[in-house]
C-alpha atoms as one frame of an Amber mdcrd trajectory, in Angstrom:
protein
   0.000   0.000   0.000   2.792   2.399   0.909   4.514   1.615  -2.382   1.387
   2.420  -4.316   1.056   5.728  -2.516   4.661   6.606  -3.304   4.151   5.861
  -6.971   1.059   8.056  -7.066   2.957  10.857  -5.327   5.795  10.630  -7.812
   3.323  10.567 -10.707   1.528  13.655  -9.446   4.825  15.418  -8.754   6.170
  14.573 -12.216   2.975  15.784 -13.978   3.038  19.033 -12.079   6.634  19.652
 -13.165   5.893  19.083 -16.875   2.932  21.483 -16.772   4.977  24.168 -15.110
   7.674  23.935 -17.798   5.106  24.219 -20.581   3.462  27.171 -18.891   6.838
  28.747 -18.330   7.669  28.373 -22.039   4.354  29.874 -23.089   4.784  32.792
 -20.752   8.309  33.350 -22.027   7.118  33.322 -25.624   4.351  35.756 -24.788
   6.747  38.084 -22.986   9.197  37.858 -25.887   6.432  38.598 -28.400   5.277
  41.496 -26.253   8.808  42.847 -26.083   9.158  42.416 -29.852   5.820  44.136
 -30.429   6.813  46.931 -28.085  10.134  47.295 -29.883   8.392  47.316 -33.257
   5.829  49.834 -32.011   8.619  52.020 -30.695  10.420  51.760 -34.018   7.195
  52.610 -35.845   6.609  55.663 -33.646  10.209  56.765 -34.166   9.770  56.392
 -37.911   6.536  58.413 -37.854   8.223  61.159 -35.852  11.174  61.143 -38.253
   9.042  61.671 -41.352   6.863  64.283 -39.638   9.708  66.487 -38.465  10.144
  68.309 -41.806   7.817  70.145 -44.179  10.053  70.310 -47.228   8.574  67.752
 -49.641  11.842  66.372 -51.139  13.266  65.921 -47.626  10.035  64.270 -46.448
  10.200  61.730 -49.271  13.800  60.838 -48.439  12.942  60.475 -44.733  10.033
  58.148 -45.555  12.230  55.747 -47.529  15.014  55.763 -44.939  12.557  55.228
 -42.069  10.872  52.302 -43.844  14.232  50.587 -44.430  15.174  50.934 -40.768
  11.760  49.792 -39.608  11.846  46.359 -41.310  15.614  45.925 -41.804  15.494
  46.315 -45.584  18.764  46.795 -47.428  17.216  48.839 -50.246  14.219  51.127
 -50.446  12.552  53.505 -52.894   9.517  55.723 -53.165   8.077  55.987 -56.661
   5.961  59.085 -57.271   3.131  58.625 -59.745   2.690  61.089 -62.581  -0.505
  62.579 -64.017  -3.170  59.938 -64.472  -1.392  57.562 -62.086  -0.117  55.314
 -64.884   3.651  55.687 -64.563   6.370  56.822 -62.197   7.840  60.272 -62.728
  10.124  60.431 -59.688  12.095  57.738 -57.864  13.590  58.478 -54.436  16.036
  55.766 -53.378  17.827  54.624 -50.231  20.737  52.194 -49.987  21.953  52.857
 -53.530  24.995  55.097 -53.889  24.933  58.023 -56.352  27.597  56.268 -58.427
  25.545  53.082 -58.743  22.407  55.077 -59.473  24.212  56.931 -62.243  25.559
  53.670 -63.663  22.050  52.167 -63.804  20.880  54.965 -66.096  17.256  55.896
 -66.582  15.073  55.464 -63.530  12.176  52.970 -63.637   8.804  54.176 -64.877
   6.673  51.396 -63.397   7.020  48.191 -65.390   7.399  44.613 -64.211   6.924
  43.963 -60.498   6.852  47.699 -59.751   3.925  48.055 -62.104   1.795  45.589
 -60.150   1.215  48.171 -57.408   0.316  50.776 -60.021  -2.287  48.478 -61.539
  -3.602  47.253 -58.161  -2.603  49.549 -55.272  -2.532  46.839 -52.568   0.335
  45.607 -50.350   2.527  43.036 -52.121   5.067  40.631 -50.604   7.327  38.462
 -52.764   9.862  35.922 -51.477  11.991  35.988 -54.632  11.555  38.680 -57.278
  13.265  36.534 -59.928  10.651  33.789 -59.557   7.656  36.107 -59.940   5.735
  35.949 -63.219   5.754  39.749 -63.639   9.523  40.067 -63.195  11.347  41.549
 -66.184  14.802  41.324 -64.666  17.136  44.138 -63.673  19.036  46.568 -65.899
  22.854  46.405 -66.061  24.724  47.621 -62.948  21.586  47.188 -60.801  22.184
  45.680 -57.313  21.026  42.094 -56.839  17.689  41.913 -54.982  15.422  39.019
 -53.983  12.807  39.579 -51.280  10.344  42.395 -51.957   7.677  44.339 -50.108
   5.572  47.021 -51.795   2.922  49.270 -50.218   0.925  52.144 -51.814   1.142
  55.596 -50.235  -2.114  57.516 -50.282  -2.846  61.185 -49.656  -6.544  61.377
 -48.883  -8.269  59.511 -51.738  -5.336  59.817 -54.154  -2.488  57.349 -54.588
   0.596  59.541 -54.359   3.060  56.759 -55.098   4.376  53.413 -53.937   6.884
  52.454 -51.261   9.221  49.668 -52.429  11.500  47.686 -50.066  13.911  44.917
 -51.037  16.343  42.417 -49.442  15.128  41.726 -45.916  18.248  41.412 -43.757
  18.350  38.405 -41.422  15.483  36.583 -43.158  14.566  35.162 -46.542  11.448
  37.280 -46.891   9.434  40.060 -45.290   6.893  38.919 -42.707   3.253  39.777
 -42.203   4.342  41.918 -39.255   6.734  43.796 -41.545   3.888  44.373 -43.979
   1.593  45.646 -41.202   4.212  48.095 -39.947   5.007  49.417 -43.433   1.282
  49.821 -44.143   0.971  51.863 -40.936   4.052  53.874 -41.885   2.624  54.498
 -45.368  -0.542  55.909 -43.799   1.524  58.292 -41.687   3.637  59.097 -44.744
   0.523  60.102 -46.663  -0.349  62.594 -43.941   3.217  63.926 -43.872   3.210
  64.334 -47.655  -0.141  66.126 -47.543   1.177  68.505 -44.871   4.329  69.144
 -46.912   2.213  69.863 -49.983   0.032  72.311 -48.056   3.114  74.009 -46.657
   4.628  74.215 -50.135   1.355  75.642 -51.461   1.301  78.339 -48.782   4.943
  79.179 -49.432   4.343  79.485 -53.159   1.254  81.630 -52.629   3.372  83.900
 -50.456   6.017  84.118 -53.197   3.384  84.936 -55.825   1.914  87.622 -53.561
   5.365  89.104 -53.000   5.910  89.209 -56.763   2.644  91.140 -57.201   3.697
  93.611 -54.499   7.106  94.159 -56.152   5.519  94.650 -59.568   2.876  97.061
 -58.254   5.425  99.118 -56.328   7.768  99.384 -59.310   4.892 100.187 -61.662
   3.477 102.963 -59.487   6.821 104.534 -58.638   8.258 104.772 -62.159   7.086
 106.643 -65.235   8.397 103.867 -67.489   6.685 100.457 -67.406   9.719  98.687
 -68.874  11.600  97.787 -65.647   8.393  96.626 -63.938   7.411  94.410 -66.874
  10.942  92.956 -67.106  10.809  92.114 -63.393   7.351  90.581 -63.874   8.417
  88.072 -66.538  11.511  87.096 -64.542   9.404  86.438 -61.415   6.851  84.406
 -63.366   9.599  82.316 -64.952  11.175  81.610 -61.568   7.943  80.802 -59.729
   6.327  78.723 -62.480   9.456  76.844 -63.562   8.862  78.000 -67.125  11.335
  77.951 -69.986  10.195  81.341 -71.289   7.682  84.036 -70.338   6.382  87.103
 -72.166   3.824  89.786 -71.382   1.912  91.346 -74.259  -0.040  94.592 -73.910
  -2.809  96.246 -75.870  -2.560  99.938 -76.667  -4.070 102.272 -79.262  -5.575
  99.493 -81.338  -2.338  97.514 -81.528  -0.608  94.715 -79.651   2.969  95.157
 -78.532   5.505  93.197 -76.556   5.894  94.565 -73.040   8.763  92.285 -72.022
  10.083  88.767 -72.578  12.648  86.560 -70.866  14.023  85.601 -74.277  13.993
  89.094 -75.784  11.643  90.421 -78.408  10.294  87.626 -80.589  10.291  87.789
 -84.391   6.634  88.830 -84.449   4.506  89.922 -81.469   0.836  89.005 -81.476
  -1.366  90.576 -84.083  -4.774  92.043 -83.110  -6.449  88.899 -84.453  -4.341
  86.752 -82.104  -5.209  89.040 -79.203  -8.927  88.619 -79.888  -8.477  84.843
 -80.176  -6.797  84.766 -76.772  -9.661  86.638 -75.130 -12.191  84.400 -76.841
 -10.796  81.488 -74.801 -12.337  83.044 -71.696 -11.051  84.021 -68.271  -8.316
  82.019 -66.555  -5.234  80.241 -67.864  -5.455  77.987 -70.906  -2.994  75.496
 -72.368  -2.569  75.815 -76.136  -2.008  72.268 -77.351  -1.590  71.301 -80.974
  -4.890  70.482 -82.621  -6.893  72.294 -79.942  -8.342  74.802 -82.434  -5.914
  77.557 -81.493  -2.994  76.597 -83.730  -2.527  80.124 -85.108  -2.477  81.623
 -81.615  -0.059  78.920 -80.461   2.275  79.614 -83.393   2.209  83.361 -82.680
   2.849  82.743 -78.986   5.843  80.534 -79.804   7.170  83.308 -82.053   6.902
  85.851 -79.255   8.458  83.504 -76.692  11.288  82.546 -79.031  10.988  78.822
 -78.245  10.735  75.699 -80.343   7.445  73.939 -81.115   7.975  71.082 -78.634
   6.909  73.030 -75.526   3.690  73.397 -73.552   2.310  76.930 -73.957  -0.246
  78.658 -71.753  -1.991  81.971 -72.375  -3.132  83.835 -69.279  -5.271  86.971
 -69.693  -5.245  89.879 -67.237  -8.717  91.434 -67.355 -10.360  93.885 -64.977
 -14.055  94.772 -65.281 -14.135  93.114 -68.726 -11.325  95.417 -69.901  -8.274
  93.538 -71.263  -4.962  94.889 -70.019  -2.379  92.238 -70.810  -1.672  88.637
 -71.776   0.883  86.423 -70.073   2.465  83.820 -72.348   4.220  80.968 -70.528
   6.109  78.009 -72.023   7.338  74.937 -70.144  10.143  72.695 -71.380   9.255
  69.418 -73.115   8.962  66.382 -70.879   7.954  68.425 -67.826   5.946  65.738
 -66.078   4.772  68.115 -63.402   2.759  69.902 -66.039  -0.031  67.352 -65.847
  -0.936  68.731 -62.464  -0.400  72.265 -63.754  -3.883  72.502 -65.171  -5.055
  72.749 -61.583  -2.020  73.311 -59.396   0.169  75.333 -61.733  -2.213  77.274
 -63.962  -4.415  78.457 -61.110  -1.638  80.557 -59.469  -0.847  82.027 -62.884
  -4.473  83.021 -63.402  -4.644  84.635 -59.945  -1.356  86.411 -60.562  -2.602
  87.733 -63.908  -5.742  89.166 -62.301  -3.695  90.967 -59.650  -1.301  92.158
 -62.349  -4.275  93.592 -64.209  -5.317  95.445 -61.056  -1.817  96.914 -60.770
  -1.852  97.995 -64.416  -5.293  99.554 -63.956  -4.118 101.357 -60.803  -1.032
 102.680 -62.582  -3.138 103.859 -65.493  -5.552 105.549 -63.102  -2.691 107.232
 -61.256  -1.265 108.586 -64.500  -4.684 109.768 -65.625  -5.166 111.609 -62.321
  -1.722 113.167 -62.622  -2.523 114.212 -66.183  -5.847 115.740 -65.070  -4.110
 117.631 -62.257  -1.585 118.958 -64.766  -4.392 119.998 -67.115  -6.231 121.787
 -64.337  -3.077 123.576 -63.254  -2.337 124.706 -66.797  -5.924 125.830 -67.290
  -5.658 127.938 -64.141  -2.404 129.504 -65.310  -3.903 130.186 -68.736  -6.983
 131.810 -67.207  -4.900 133.984 -64.908  -2.686 135.074 -67.776  -5.694 135.852
 -69.933  -7.860 137.518 -67.309  -5.180 139.475 -65.494  -1.895 139.810 -67.363
  -3.259 140.287 -70.886  -6.007 142.666 -69.748  -3.568 144.841 -67.831  -1.130
 144.924 -70.716  -3.966 145.726 -73.103  -5.192 148.512 -70.851  -1.694 149.907
 -70.536  -1.273 149.834 -74.315  -4.566 151.662 -74.847  -3.552 154.310 -72.329
  -0.217 154.867 -74.027  -1.832 154.886 -77.459  -4.436 157.467 -76.388  -1.729
 159.583 -74.779   0.573 159.606 -77.809  -1.286 162.470 -79.627  -0.754 164.633
 -76.568   3.001 164.333 -76.750   4.690 167.317 -78.386   8.200 166.043 -78.907
   8.402 163.688 -81.918  11.023 161.445 -80.282   8.788 160.892 -77.264   5.819
 160.162 -79.514   7.871 157.619 -81.474   9.027 155.853 -78.306   5.452 155.698
 -76.991   4.266 154.081 -80.207   7.181 151.599 -80.063   6.131 150.727 -76.518
   2.590 150.121 -77.733   3.902 147.807 -80.453   6.020 145.936 -77.920   3.011
 145.507 -75.668   1.015 144.195 -78.622   3.788 141.699 -79.405   3.918 140.618
 -75.738   0.161 140.062 -75.760   0.474 137.883 -78.863   3.291 135.876 -77.252
   1.266 135.320 -74.113  -1.753 134.216 -76.125   0.473 131.781 -78.033   1.792
 130.445 -74.723  -1.761 129.989 -73.470  -2.618 128.053 -76.618   0.451 125.838
 -76.182  -0.486 125.190 -72.558  -3.880 123.865 -73.610  -2.468 121.880 -76.512
   0.361 120.244 -74.518  -1.955 119.538 -71.619  -4.317 117.678 -73.897  -1.499
 115.363 -74.828  -1.420 116.301 -78.508   1.556 118.624 -78.657   4.248 115.982
 -78.542   2.503 113.938 -81.176   1.819 117.002 -83.330   5.446 118.042 -83.035
   6.634 114.564 -83.998   4.310 114.346 -86.991   5.156 117.925 -87.988   8.849
 117.028 -87.948   8.226 114.113 -90.301   6.155 116.269 -92.621   8.928 118.841
 -92.481  11.340 116.238 -93.809   9.001 115.569 -96.743   8.636 119.306 -97.493
  12.418 119.800 -97.365  12.837 117.644-100.486   9.932 119.136-102.474  12.249
 121.411-104.485  14.742 118.650-105.269  12.005 116.231-106.366   9.723 118.736
-108.024   6.830 117.589-105.847   6.100 116.919-102.196   6.382 113.251-101.202
   3.201 111.624 -99.917   3.516 110.839 -96.201   1.193 108.705 -94.027   1.675
 108.357 -90.277  -0.158 105.649 -88.308   0.008 105.127 -84.561   1.281 107.201
 -81.667   4.726 108.613 -82.295   4.757 110.195 -78.853   4.740 106.718 -77.281
   8.282 106.152 -78.579  11.328 107.281 -76.645  13.407 110.159 -77.942  16.218
 108.028 -79.366  13.880 105.903 -81.455  11.943 108.957 -82.687  15.222 110.520
 -83.857  16.097 107.299 -85.694  12.688 107.283 -87.391  13.270 110.831 -88.627
  16.766 109.925 -89.837  15.518 106.844 -91.701  12.738 108.818 -93.397  15.164
 111.563 -94.383  17.686 109.112 -95.844  14.994 107.205 -97.749  13.558 110.330
 -99.403  17.049 111.746-100.016  18.081 108.575-101.871  15.034 108.887-104.107
  15.810 112.551-104.796  19.511 111.937-105.538  19.402 108.747-107.602  15.938
 107.540-108.635  14.487 110.422-110.706  10.984 109.384-109.603   7.613 110.816
-110.514   6.161 109.838-107.116   7.467 109.024-103.643   5.243 107.473-100.977
   6.357 107.154 -97.358   4.574 105.457 -94.470   5.516 105.493 -90.782   3.671
 102.941 -88.630   3.821 102.586 -84.839   2.160  99.364 -83.663   3.668  96.151
 -82.308   6.618  97.123 -84.502   7.917 100.494 -85.689   8.108 100.552 -89.473
   9.371 103.190 -91.912   8.653 102.405 -95.561   9.709 104.634 -98.487   8.735
 103.642-102.042   9.414 105.399-105.342   8.785 104.598-109.012  12.181 105.724
-110.247  15.061 103.999-112.008  16.415 102.312-108.884  19.676 102.821-107.032
  22.694 102.807-109.391  25.302 100.147-108.670  28.036 102.770-108.294  26.021
 104.885-105.878  27.583 105.279-102.399  26.013 102.990 -99.780  27.221 104.668
 -96.603  23.803 106.115 -95.806  22.081 102.747 -96.190  24.768 101.102 -94.062
  24.007 103.615 -91.327  20.304 102.723 -91.537  21.154  99.021 -91.228  23.257
  99.773 -88.138  20.394 101.740 -86.585  18.023  98.813 -87.210  20.458  96.310
 -85.710  20.840  98.420 -82.557  17.097  98.089 -81.956  17.006  94.386 -82.862
  15.353  95.061 -86.230  16.034  94.746 -89.950  16.516  96.853 -93.069  15.162
  95.560 -96.375  15.844  97.213 -99.751  14.328  96.176-103.053  15.489  98.075
-106.142  15.275  97.634-109.897  15.236  99.779-113.055  11.551  99.029-113.726
  10.172  98.564-110.244  11.728 101.532-108.502  13.079 101.307-104.983  11.358
 100.180-101.787  13.055 100.708 -98.429  11.542  99.032 -95.337  13.111  99.722
 -91.941  11.455  97.659 -89.177  12.301  97.353 -85.464  10.417  95.925 -82.457
   8.527  98.496 -80.440  10.321  98.699 -77.107   8.626  98.719 -73.735   7.427
 102.040 -72.512
């Protein structure tokens, strides 16, 4: 009996020992798993903090890739950014690949093979061996060897921003489910970090655009000449929009002229028909793509911008209260993948900037109109005072002297009194002429009248030599040109008529001066042409003058067709 009891005691004792060991093992495994989970959670939190500590988008993308590699012990990592439409990769941020190796690989992937699976179906993807997968297309030369793979989409709100790719799990043959769960959680945090960086970038860019408007408005209102302000405008737009070329085109006096361009004056600024076509597109920025029904406008815009045909061109009107003030022409380089988002994210700032630019132009025009009105009022006051006070007093004094002259006995005194009356009469005439000039200059017509009169004077000067007065037509505002260009126009007209008088023996000479988007002087006669032995120094001087303004001189001459001289230069900014 005692033996039986001892056996039972040993049996019970042995069973209790085995159960304790099993329980101890289970508890140890649970504690180890808890410690691992805690370590992974800590690593995940550290990774989230790392990617959230910066608001610069390129830095955020690099931090995301580096944090993901550390989180799951991946040797290589990359973040592929999807382009417009979400069909291919346009940017590839890597980690674990040296710049030398990356350069040796060549072109970055666009989303084919295994990488393309996440583009087609944006769901987490784990692969034990990339080489064995059906979608694998192999690696390009100089690419590091990779086997295990983990891919997770990165979303910003409801949009797939890109995909996070990890390769070569260190210490294991493949990535685990736990690795996938942590990377999925990291990708969610990355989407928020990317969205914050985008918002920050948007605010920064809006601030830069606003600063550009302030600089343009200040320069425009402080200076009498629009040229420096317009030059600064196109430079700011080029910098902020990442454009290859920018031009601003203005409408004035029934013509279109180039205000400023980053590439200099184009071969042919927009014609009025192009201007009307641009406004017919409606308010806001518009892309002018080939075959969009605006091919003529696109071709003219390319001519103004001085770029090739393989660029994206946008036309951006600046209109205030249905009054057109200017057109912005913007061209982006070919292959600019960011342009797909430009129709919303890039063209909208341009449209807002154009509207504010129009307000600045309207304010500057209003300021100049007010200054002109104040000048007119001041001149009117001076003219009235001179007429009502000075002239009347002089006239009264002259009448008094004239009535007193018969009373003088000495002939010398009488003669001097009459001379004084004549002088007073001359002074009155001079004052009245001055009053007339005040009104005429104040109305803004004196400078133009003087300029036109000078051109007509040139034609009259050669009437005796020709036997008739050349026919002269002037179109456009000569007073809108600066003094140097006006002097060149006069010199070109004089040389053209002089050549006809000296060499052509014509029966008619017609001259036309046009001020529009270009300044053109054309002189045509029906004479015998320019003799071959005639000196060409005068024409060489005209060619030099044209070249200085970025223009051309064209001469056509023949014994039966006469001579036609066409001097054409771009109209400079005001």
